[in-house]
C-alpha positions as CSV (number, residue, x, y, z in Angstrom):
1,M,0.0,0.0,0.0
2,I,2.8,2.4,0.8
3,I,4.2,2.0,-2.7
4,A,0.9,3.0,-4.2
5,L,0.7,6.0,-1.8
6,W,4.2,7.1,-2.9
7,I,3.3,6.8,-6.6
8,I,0.1,8.9,-6.2
9,T,2.0,11.4,-4.0
10,G,4.7,11.8,-6.5
11,L,2.3,12.3,-9.4
12,L,0.3,14.8,-7.4
13,A,3.5,16.7,-6.4
14,A,4.6,16.8,-10.0
15,L,1.3,18.2,-11.2
16,F,1.3,20.9,-8.5
17,A,4.9,21.7,-9.1
18,M,4.4,22.1,-12.8
19,A,1.2,24.2,-12.5
20,G,2.6,26.3,-9.7
21,S,5.9,27.0,-11.3
22,M,4.1,28.1,-14.5
23,K,2.0,30.5,-12.5
24,A,4.9,31.8,-10.5
25,V,7.4,32.3,-13.4
26,T,5.2,33.1,-16.5
27,P,4.2,36.8,-16.9
28,Y,0.7,37.6,-15.8
29,E,-0.4,38.5,-19.4
30,R,0.7,35.2,-20.9
31,V,-1.1,33.2,-18.2
32,H,-4.2,35.3,-18.7
33,E,-4.1,34.4,-22.4
34,R,-4.4,30.7,-21.5
35,M,-6.6,30.8,-18.4
36,A,-9.6,33.1,-18.3
37,W,-10.0,32.9,-14.5
38,V,-6.8,34.9,-14.1
39,E,-8.7,38.1,-14.7
40,D,-10.3,37.7,-11.3
41,V,-6.9,37.8,-9.5
42,T,-4.1,40.3,-9.5
43,A,-0.6,39.6,-10.7
44,P,0.8,39.3,-7.1
45,Q,-2.1,37.0,-6.1
46,L,-1.3,34.8,-9.1
47,K,2.4,34.6,-8.2
48,T,1.4,33.7,-4.6
49,I,-0.9,30.9,-5.8
50,G,1.9,29.5,-7.9
51,I,4.5,29.7,-5.1
52,L,2.1,28.1,-2.6
53,E,1.5,25.2,-5.1
54,V,5.2,24.7,-5.5
55,I,5.7,24.8,-1.7
56,G,2.9,22.3,-1.3
57,A,4.4,20.0,-3.9
58,I,7.7,20.1,-2.1
59,G,5.9,19.5,1.2
60,L,4.2,16.4,-0.2
61,I,7.6,14.7,-0.9
62,L,10.4,16.1,1.2
63,P,9.2,15.5,4.8
64,A,8.2,11.9,4.1
65,A,11.3,11.1,2.0
66,T,13.8,12.5,4.5
67,G,11.9,11.5,7.7
68,I,12.4,15.0,9.0
69,A,9.0,16.2,10.4
70,P,7.0,13.7,8.3
71,W,3.8,15.0,9.8
72,L,4.2,17.9,7.3
73,T,3.4,15.6,4.4
74,P,-0.3,15.2,5.2
75,V,-0.5,18.9,6.3
76,A,0.8,19.9,2.8
77,A,-1.8,17.5,1.2
78,F,-4.7,19.0,3.2
79,A,-3.5,22.6,2.5
80,L,-3.4,21.8,-1.3
81,A,-6.9,20.3,-0.9
82,I,-8.1,23.5,0.7
83,M,-6.6,25.5,-2.2
84,M,-8.5,23.3,-4.6
85,V,-11.8,24.0,-2.8
86,V,-11.2,27.7,-3.3
87,A,-10.3,27.0,-7.0
88,V,-13.5,25.0,-7.5
89,A,-15.5,27.9,-5.9
90,L,-13.8,30.4,-8.3
91,H,-14.6,28.3,-11.3
92,V,-18.2,27.6,-10.2
93,R,-18.7,31.4,-9.7
94,R,-17.4,32.1,-13.2
95,R,-19.5,29.3,-14.7
96,E,-16.3,27.5,-15.9
97,P,-15.4,23.8,-15.9
98,F,-14.2,23.0,-12.4
99,T,-13.5,19.2,-12.8
100,P,-9.7,19.4,-12.9
101,S,-9.6,21.4,-9.6
102,L,-12.1,19.0,-8.1
103,V,-10.1,16.0,-9.1
104,L,-6.9,17.5,-7.8
105,G,-8.6,18.5,-4.5
106,I,-10.0,15.0,-4.0
107,A,-6.6,13.4,-4.8
108,A,-4.8,15.7,-2.4
109,L,-7.4,14.9,0.3
110,L,-6.9,11.1,-0.3
111,V,-3.1,11.5,-0.2
112,G,-3.4,13.3,3.1
113,I,-5.6,10.6,4.5
114,G,-3.3,8.0,3.2
115,W,-0.3,9.5,4.9
116,V,-2.2,9.8,8.2
117,A,-3.3,6.2,8.0
118,F,-0.2,4.5,6.5
119,G,2.7,6.9,6.7
């Protein structure tokens, strides 16, 4: 079971790291061209979202892998799940598809529960 948990955690971390780094590094205007929801946030807010996603991705892997404060891994997973709840609310309010955010949020919640139960 722990191998499956590591695989899912690694995939989730990779997705959040890629999405977050894109939001943190790419200029606001270029992100706005690809994602309509960005017009509801300011450039600093977008960078903050990206940085938090990258930190969350690191928090999913590093504590459990090193054994240093491994309790931070489920905390990171639950924090990312909360971020996805906010993302779902934003997309619902804008009447946009919210399925990707919902799936990522559920996956983050399950990873957090998995680390609490098996980690």
